[in-house]
N, CA, C and O atoms as a printed pandas DataFrame, in Angstrom:
     atom_number atom_name residue_name chain_id  residue_number  x_coord  y_coord  z_coord
0              1         N          UNK        A               1  166.993   72.239   76.137
1              2        CA          UNK        A               1  166.426   72.375   77.264
2              3         C          UNK        A               1  166.904   71.513   78.378
3              4         O          UNK        A               1  167.474   70.466   78.071
4              5         N          UNK        A               2  166.738   71.832   79.698
5              6        CA          UNK        A               2  167.420   71.111   80.686
6              7         C          UNK        A               2  166.415   70.172   81.280
7              8         O          UNK        A               2  165.246   70.492   81.495
8              9         N          UNK        A               3  166.958   68.937   81.546
9             10        CA          UNK        A               3  166.357   67.706   81.754
10            11         C          UNK        A               3  166.435   67.390   83.548
11            12         O          UNK        A               3  165.965   66.426   84.151
12            13         N          UNK        A               4  167.132   68.466   84.052
13            14        CA          UNK        A               4  167.591   68.150   85.738
14            15         C          UNK        A               4  166.297   68.100   86.288
15            16         O          UNK        A               4  166.044   67.069   86.912
16            17         N          UNK        A               5  165.383   68.982   86.211
17            18        CA          UNK        A               5  164.106   69.172   87.068
18            19         C          UNK        A               5  162.834   68.847   86.240
19            20         O          UNK        A               5  162.511   69.437   85.209
20            21         N          UNK        A               6  162.130   67.792   86.850
21            22        CA          UNK        A               6  160.705   67.525   86.029
22            23         C          UNK        A               6  159.813   68.662   86.307
23            24         O          UNK        A               6  159.843   69.197   87.416
24            25         N          UNK        A               7  159.017   69.070   85.372
25            26        CA          UNK        A               7  157.995   70.164   85.824
26            27         C          UNK        A               7  156.879   69.724   86.464
27            28         O          UNK        A               7  156.067   70.551   86.880
28            29         N          UNK        A               8  156.684   68.412   86.630
29            30        CA          UNK        A               8  155.240   67.844   86.993
30            31         C          UNK        A               8  155.609   67.468   88.524
31            32         O          UNK        A               8  154.964   66.559   89.047
32            33         N          UNK        A               9  156.491   68.043   89.171
33            34        CA          UNK        A               9  156.727   67.600   90.612
34            35         C          UNK        A               9  155.960   68.444   91.617
35            36         O          UNK        A               9  155.917   69.674   91.604
36            37         N          UNK        A              10  155.358   67.642   92.489
37            38        CA          UNK        A              10  154.287   68.295   93.274
38            39         C          UNK        A              10  154.939   69.511   94.051
39            40         O          UNK        A              10  156.085   69.570   94.498
40            41         N          UNK        A              11  154.008   70.403   94.103
41            42        CA          UNK        A              11  154.668   71.766   94.913
42            43         C          UNK        A              11  153.935   71.731   96.333
43            44         O          UNK        A              11  152.763   71.378   96.465
44            45         N          UNK        A              12  154.756   72.133   97.367
45            46        CA          UNK        A              12  154.115   72.148   98.617
46            47         C          UNK        A              12  153.368   73.464   98.897
47            48         O          UNK        A              12  153.832   74.576   99.146
48            49         N          UNK        A              13  152.138   73.065   98.795
49            50        CA          UNK        A              13  151.077   74.267   98.987
50            51         C          UNK        A              13  150.624   74.418  100.295
51            52         O          UNK        A              13  150.348   75.522  100.765
52            53         N          UNK        A              14  150.511   73.145  101.041
53            54        CA          UNK        A              14  149.942   73.307  102.201
54            55         C          UNK        A              14  150.749   73.687  103.430
55            56         O          UNK        A              14  151.675   72.923  103.699
56            57         N          UNK        A              15  150.578   74.628  104.143
57            58        CA          UNK        A              15  151.311   74.871  105.341
58            59         C          UNK        A              15  150.477   74.320  106.457
59            60         O          UNK        A              15  149.255   74.460  106.493
60            61         N          UNK        A              16  151.299   73.577  107.526
61            62        CA          UNK        A              16  150.782   73.186  108.564
62            63         C          UNK        A              16  151.005   74.336  109.542
63            64         O          UNK        A              16  152.092   74.884  109.726
64            65         N          UNK        A              17  149.791   74.658  110.182
65            66        CA          UNK        A              17  149.840   75.822  111.182
66            67         C          UNK        A              17  149.344   75.144  112.631
67            68         O          UNK        A              17  148.242   74.626  112.809
68            69         N          UNK        A              18  150.310   75.253  113.530
69            70        CA          UNK        A              18  149.623   74.790  114.858
70            71         C          UNK        A              18  148.499   75.405  115.457
71            72         O          UNK        A              18  148.472   76.633  115.538
72            73         N          UNK        A              19  147.530   74.686  115.905
73            74        CA          UNK        A              19  146.287   75.451  116.311
74            75         C          UNK        A              19  145.502   76.079  115.354
75            76         O          UNK        A              19  144.641   76.905  115.657
76            77         N          UNK        A              20  145.762   75.719  114.153
77            78        CA          UNK        A              20  144.946   76.381  112.969
78            79         C          UNK        A              20  143.463   76.095  113.209
79            80         O          UNK        A              20  142.619   76.988  113.124
80            81         N          UNK        A              21  143.141   74.712  113.537
81            82        CA          UNK        A              21  141.768   74.255  113.460
82            83         C          UNK        A              21  141.151   74.282  114.887
83            84         O          UNK        A              21  141.642   73.592  115.780
84            85         N          UNK        A              22  140.172   75.009  115.080
85            86        CA          UNK        A              22  139.604   75.007  116.441
86            87         C          UNK        A              22  138.924   73.550  117.030
87            88         O          UNK        A              22  138.177   72.885  116.312
88            89         N          UNK        A              23  139.193   73.230  118.107
89            90        CA          UNK        A              23  138.669   71.810  118.682
90            91         C          UNK        A              23  137.053   71.829  118.198
91            92         O          UNK        A              23  136.380   72.850  118.339
92            93         N          UNK        A              24  136.599   70.813  117.718
93            94        CA          UNK        A              24  135.337   70.771  117.259
94            95         C          UNK        A              24  134.424   70.257  118.362
95            96         O          UNK        A              24  134.963   69.581  119.238
96            97         N          UNK        A              25  133.151   70.478  118.438
97            98        CA          UNK        A              25  132.115   70.320  119.456
98            99         C          UNK        A              25  131.840   68.868  119.633
99           100         O          UNK        A              25  131.300   68.403  120.637
100          101         N          UNK        A              26  132.259   68.138  118.552
101          102        CA          UNK        A              26  131.818   66.793  118.223
102          103         C          UNK        A              26  133.066   65.798  118.788
103          104         O          UNK        A              26  132.963   64.573  118.847
104          105         N          UNK        A              27  134.167   66.502  119.157
105          106        CA          UNK        A              27  135.532   65.538  119.539
106          107         C          UNK        A              27  135.238   64.682  120.667
107          108         O          UNK        A              27  134.746   65.095  121.717
108          109         N          UNK        A              28  135.510   63.639  120.462
109          110        CA          UNK        A              28  135.313   62.424  121.570
110          111         C          UNK        A              28  135.837   63.149  123.112
111          112         O          UNK        A              28  136.843   63.815  123.355
112          113         N          UNK        A              29  134.961   62.811  123.803
113          114        CA          UNK        A              29  135.324   63.280  125.128
114          115         C          UNK        A              29  135.781   62.210  126.028
115          116         O          UNK        A              29  135.269   61.105  125.847
116          117         N          UNK        A              30  136.699   62.345  127.018
117          118        CA          UNK        A              30  137.034   61.081  128.020
118          119         C          UNK        A              30  135.958   60.227  128.362
119          120         O          UNK        A              30  136.053   59.017  128.155
120          121         N          UNK        A              31  134.815   60.794  128.927
121          122        CA          UNK        A              31  133.775   60.005  129.396
122          123         C          UNK        A              31  133.022   59.048  128.491
123          124         O          UNK        A              31  132.322   58.103  128.855
124          125         N          UNK        A              32  133.291   59.463  127.195
125          126        CA          UNK        A              32  132.667   58.588  126.136
126          127         C          UNK        A              32  133.711   57.348  125.779
127          128         O          UNK        A              32  133.315   56.263  125.354
128          129         N          UNK        A              33  134.876   57.619  125.978
129          130        CA          UNK        A              33  135.850   56.802  125.762
130          131         C          UNK        A              33  136.046   55.701  126.606
131          132         O          UNK        A              33  136.428   55.978  127.743
132          133         N          UNK        A              34  135.846   54.288  126.275
133          134        CA          UNK        A              34  135.882   53.230  127.267
134          135         C          UNK        A              34  136.234   51.972  126.508
135          136         O          UNK        A              34  135.934   51.939  125.314
136          137         N          UNK        A              35  136.675   51.208  126.912
137          138        CA          UNK        A              35  136.889   49.622  126.421
138          139         C          UNK        A              35  135.551   49.103  125.847
139          140         O          UNK        A              35  134.511   49.083  126.504
140          141         N          UNK        A              36  135.658   48.699  124.614
141          142        CA          UNK        A              36  134.509   48.187  124.097
142          143         C          UNK        A              36  133.677   49.153  123.086
143          144         O          UNK        A              36  132.802   48.695  122.350
144          145         N          UNK        A              37  134.004   50.437  123.114
145          146        CA          UNK        A              37  133.246   51.350  122.285
146          147         C          UNK        A              37  133.656   51.121  120.787
147          148         O          UNK        A              37  134.859   50.921  120.615
148          149         N          UNK        A              38  133.042   51.120  119.938
149          150        CA          UNK        A              38  133.243   51.176  118.477
150          151         C          UNK        A              38  133.207   52.581  118.119
151          152         O          UNK        A              38  132.360   53.441  118.360
152          153         N          UNK        A              39  134.539   52.638  117.362
153          154        CA          UNK        A              39  134.823   53.929  116.705
154          155         C          UNK        A              39  134.898   53.970  115.224
155          156         O          UNK        A              39  134.918   52.901  114.614
156          157         N          UNK        A              40  134.945   55.154  114.551
157          158        CA          UNK        A              40  135.136   55.221  113.067
158          159         C          UNK        A              40  136.343   56.258  112.831
159          160         O          UNK        A              40  136.221   57.463  113.050
160          161         N          UNK        A              41  137.347   55.743  112.428
161          162        CA          UNK        A              41  138.501   56.616  112.127
162          163         C          UNK        A              41  138.513   56.812  110.678
163          164         O          UNK        A              41  138.365   55.919  109.843
164          165         N          UNK        A              42  138.727   58.225  110.420
165          166        CA          UNK        A              42  138.719   58.664  108.985
166          167         C          UNK        A              42  139.639   58.075  108.004
167          168         O          UNK        A              42  139.482   58.084  106.783
168          169         N          UNK        A              43  140.792   57.467  108.778
169          170        CA          UNK        A              43  141.762   56.786  107.746
170          171         C          UNK        A              43  141.815   55.178  107.928
171          172         O          UNK        A              43  142.072   54.413  106.998
172          173         N          UNK        A              44  141.524   54.753  109.313
173          174        CA          UNK        A              44  141.595   53.291  109.635
174          175         C          UNK        A              44  140.304   52.543  109.385
175          176         O          UNK        A              44  140.270   51.313  109.346
176          177         N          UNK        A              45  139.203   53.342  109.210
177          178        CA          UNK        A              45  137.688   52.569  109.298
178          179         C          UNK        A              45  137.366   52.264  110.706
179          180         O          UNK        A              45  137.887   52.871  111.642
180          181         N          UNK        A              46  136.547   51.369  110.839
181          182        CA          UNK        A              46  135.954   50.894  112.117
182          183         C          UNK        A              46  136.680   50.039  112.993
183          184         O          UNK        A              46  137.306   49.034  112.654
184          185         N          UNK        A              47  136.564   50.475  114.075
185          186        CA          UNK        A              47  137.311   49.576  115.142
186          187         C          UNK        A              47  136.905   49.596  116.522
187          188         O          UNK        A              47  136.051   50.395  116.906
188          189         N          UNK        A              48  137.423   48.823  117.246
189          190        CA          UNK        A              48  137.063   48.838  118.799
190          191         C          UNK        A              48  137.922   48.921  119.612
191          192         O          UNK        A              48  138.909   48.187  119.632
192          193         N          UNK        A              49  137.634   50.030  120.591
193          194        CA          UNK        A              49  138.824   50.358  121.680
194          195         C          UNK        A              49  139.016   49.059  122.551
195          196         O          UNK        A              49  138.086   48.429  123.055
196          197         N          UNK        A              50  140.361   48.745  122.657
197          198        CA          UNK        A              50  140.692   47.329  123.512
198          199         C          UNK        A              50  141.619   47.909  124.617
199          200         O          UNK        A              50  141.873   47.081  125.491
200          201         N          UNK        A              51  142.139   49.031  124.776
201          202        CA          UNK        A              51  142.922   49.403  125.662
202          203         C          UNK        A              51  142.880   50.991  125.716
203          204         O          UNK        A              51  142.701   51.705  124.730
204          205         N          UNK        A              52  143.089   51.471  127.129
205          206        CA          UNK        A              52  143.153   53.037  127.181
206          207         C          UNK        A              52  144.285   53.021  128.379
207          208         O          UNK        A              52  144.320   52.235  129.325
208          209         N          UNK        A              53  145.246   54.147  128.079
209          210        CA          UNK        A              53  146.066   54.479  128.911
210          211         C          UNK        A              53  146.444   55.937  129.068
211          212         O          UNK        A              53  146.500   56.631  128.053
212          213         N          UNK        A              54  146.729   56.501  130.351
213          214        CA          UNK        A              54  146.928   58.059  130.508
214          215         C          UNK        A              54  145.635   58.586  130.533
215          216         O          UNK        A              54  144.593   57.933  130.469
216          217         N          UNK        A              55  145.767   59.962  130.642
217          218        CA          UNK        A              55  144.476   60.720  130.889
218          219         C          UNK        A              55  144.628   62.266  130.263
219          220         O          UNK        A              55  145.736   62.716  129.970
220          221         N          UNK        A              56  143.710   62.832  130.137
221          222        CA          UNK        A              56  144.011   64.301  129.573
222          223         C          UNK        A              56  144.497   64.194  128.067
223          224         O          UNK        A              56  144.129   63.405  127.197
224          225         N          UNK        A              57  145.391   65.171  128.015
225          226        CA          UNK        A              57  146.160   65.451  126.701
226          227         C          UNK        A              57  147.045   64.157  126.168
227          228         O          UNK        A              57  147.299   63.970  124.978
228          229         N          UNK        A              58  147.488   63.258  127.296
229          230        CA          UNK        A              58  148.397   62.120  127.279
230          231         C          UNK        A              58  147.360   60.822  126.984
231          232         O          UNK        A              58  147.828   59.714  126.722
232          233         N          UNK        A              59  146.355   60.989  127.031
233          234        CA          UNK        A              59  145.288   59.768  126.825
234          235         C          UNK        A              59  145.688   59.133  125.545
235          236         O          UNK        A              59  145.798   59.803  124.518
236          237         N          UNK        A              60  145.923   57.764  125.587
237          238        CA          UNK        A              60  146.382   57.122  124.444
238          239         C          UNK        A              60  145.192   55.869  124.300
239          240         O          UNK        A              60  144.890   55.218  125.300
240          241         N          UNK        A              61  144.666   55.648  123.207
241          242        CA          UNK        A              61  143.620   54.188  122.971
242          243         C          UNK        A              61  144.516   53.551  122.048
243          244         O          UNK        A              61  145.283   53.956  121.175
244          245         N          UNK        A              62  144.159   52.337  122.542
245          246        CA          UNK        A              62  144.655   51.104  121.467
246          247         C          UNK        A              62  143.360   50.663  120.909
247          248         O          UNK        A              62  142.449   50.325  121.664
248          249         N          UNK        A              63  143.224   50.646  119.518
249          250        CA          UNK        A              63  142.024   50.247  118.834
250          251         C          UNK        A              63  142.362   49.080  117.848
251          252         O          UNK        A              63  143.345   49.053  117.106
252          253         N          UNK        A              64  141.407   48.134  117.955
253          254        CA          UNK        A              64  141.573   46.906  116.898
254          255         C          UNK        A              64  140.533   47.392  115.719
255          256         O          UNK        A              64  139.303   47.409  115.743
256          257         N          UNK        A              65  141.357   47.742  114.784
257          258        CA          UNK        A              65  140.355   47.947  113.520
258          259         C          UNK        A              65  140.306   46.826  112.662
259          260         O          UNK        A              65  141.274   46.071  112.559
260          261         N          UNK        A              66  138.994   46.617  111.885
261          262        CA          UNK        A              66  138.642   45.634  111.307
262          263         C          UNK        A              66  139.618   45.368  110.048
263          264         O          UNK        A              66  140.038   44.249  109.758
264          265         N          UNK        A              67  139.900   46.478  109.385
265          266        CA          UNK        A              67  140.733   46.281  108.330
266          267         C          UNK        A              67  142.296   46.857  108.391
267          268         O          UNK        A              67  143.041   46.613  107.442
268          269         N          UNK        A              68  142.707   47.517  109.370
269          270        CA          UNK        A              68  143.956   48.265  109.425
270          271         C          UNK        A              68  144.652   47.483  110.478
271          272         O          UNK        A              68  145.860   47.719  110.524
272          273         N          UNK        A              69  144.238   46.669  111.281
273          274        CA          UNK        A              69  144.824   45.995  112.364
274          275         C          UNK        A              69  144.886   46.698  113.670
275          276         O          UNK        A              69  143.923   47.414  113.942
276          277         N          UNK        A              70  145.886   46.608  114.547
277          278        CA          UNK        A              70  145.670   47.400  116.081
278          279         C          UNK        A              70  146.644   48.595  115.876
279          280         O          UNK        A              70  147.706   48.461  115.269
280          281         N          UNK        A              71  146.261   49.666  116.368
281          282        CA          UNK        A              71  146.769   50.849  116.153
282          283         C          UNK        A              71  146.412   51.419  117.685
283          284         O          UNK        A              71  145.490   51.161  118.459
284          285         N          UNK        A              72  147.648   52.376  117.771
285          286        CA          UNK        A              72  147.619   53.309  119.223
286          287         C          UNK        A              72  147.381   54.753  118.565
287          288         O          UNK        A              72  147.919   55.209  117.556
288          289         N          UNK        A              73  146.488   55.314  119.357
289          290        CA          UNK        A              73  145.994   56.753  119.042
290          291         C          UNK        A              73  146.123   57.535  120.044
291          292         O          UNK        A              73  145.676   57.168  121.131
292          293         N          UNK        A              74  146.737   58.735  119.916
293          294        CA          UNK        A              74  146.647   59.860  120.835
294          295         C          UNK        A              74  145.332   60.544  120.744
295          296         O          UNK        A              74  145.020   61.138  119.712
296          297         N          UNK        A              75  144.572   60.491  121.744
297          298        CA          UNK        A              75  143.284   60.969  121.796
298          299         C          UNK        A              75  143.192   62.468  121.244
299          300         O          UNK        A              75  142.323   62.921  120.499
300          301         N          UNK        A              76  144.449   63.218  121.865
301          302        CA          UNK        A              76  144.425   64.635  121.383
302          303         C          UNK        A              76  144.255   64.839  119.904
303          304         O          UNK        A              76  143.509   65.721  119.476
304          305         N          UNK        A              77  145.003   63.958  119.037
305          306        CA          UNK        A              77  145.163   64.294  117.859
306          307         C          UNK        A              77  144.158   63.322  116.886
307          308         O          UNK        A              77  143.896   63.631  115.723
308          309         N          UNK        A              78  143.685   62.205  117.495
309          310        CA          UNK        A              78  142.987   61.340  116.661
310          311         C          UNK        A              78  141.784   61.946  116.282
311          312         O          UNK        A              78  141.110   62.659  117.026
312          313         N          UNK        A              79  141.429   61.567  114.742
313          314        CA          UNK        A              79  140.064   62.055  114.167
314          315         C          UNK        A              79  139.266   60.911  114.141
315          316         O          UNK        A              79  139.404   60.052  113.270
316          317         N          UNK        A              80  138.387   60.838  115.093
317          318        CA          UNK        A              80  137.311   59.768  114.714
318          319         C          UNK        A              80  136.048   59.974  115.578
319          320         O          UNK        A              80  135.974   60.761  116.521
320          321         N          UNK        A              81  135.048   59.151  115.127
321          322        CA          UNK        A              81  133.488   59.241  115.766
322          323         C          UNK        A              81  133.344   58.076  116.419
323          324         O          UNK        A              81  133.912   57.022  116.133
324          325         N          UNK        A              82  132.506   58.282  117.388
325          326        CA          UNK        A              82  131.965   57.077  118.116
326          327         C          UNK        A              82  130.741   56.630  117.436
327          328         O          UNK        A              82  129.788   57.365  117.179
328          329         N          UNK        A              83  130.842   55.138  117.109
329          330        CA          UNK        A              83  129.721   54.920  116.201
330          331         C          UNK        A              83  128.922   53.867  117.215
331          332         O          UNK        A              83  127.810   53.546  116.796
332          333         N          UNK        A              84  129.277   53.350  118.341
333          334        CA          UNK        A              84  128.376   52.429  119.281
334          335         C          UNK        A              84  129.112   52.253  120.613
335          336         O          UNK        A              84  130.326   52.097  120.744
336          337         N          UNK        A              85  128.326   52.293  121.437
337          338        CA          UNK        A              85  128.648   52.195  122.966
338          339         C          UNK        A              85  128.690   50.629  123.185
339          340         O          UNK        A              85  127.984   49.881  122.509
340          341         N          UNK        A              86  129.561   50.166  124.173
341          342        CA          UNK        A              86  129.431   48.861  124.662
342          343         C          UNK        A              86  128.158   48.617  125.190
343          344         O          UNK        A              86  127.469   49.520  125.666
344          345         N          UNK        A              87  127.715   47.136  125.115
345          346        CA          UNK        A              87  126.578   46.812  125.945
346          347         C          UNK        A              87  126.734   46.364  127.164
347          348         O          UNK        A              87  125.751   46.095  127.853
C-alpha cells in the first residue's frame, strides 16, 4: 500500500460563494456605530469601538477587545452585535 497520501486529510467541502448570504435585518447600521459603543464579535468577543473611519461600504471601525486586543474591522464584513450604547 502507498504511504504517499494520508487518508485522513481534510477535504474541502465548503465552497465560498460571493453574496450567498442575504444581509440580515439585524446587521449593524451606521447610525448605531459610534465611538464608545460596546459590541460582541462572534470570534473576538466583547469590545468597545474606539475609532471610526470612512463611510458606507468602506467604513472601518477600530475595536478594543477585552481578550483579543485591538482589531480593525470592515463594517461591510464584520459579524457582530451591539451590546451597549455609550452613556
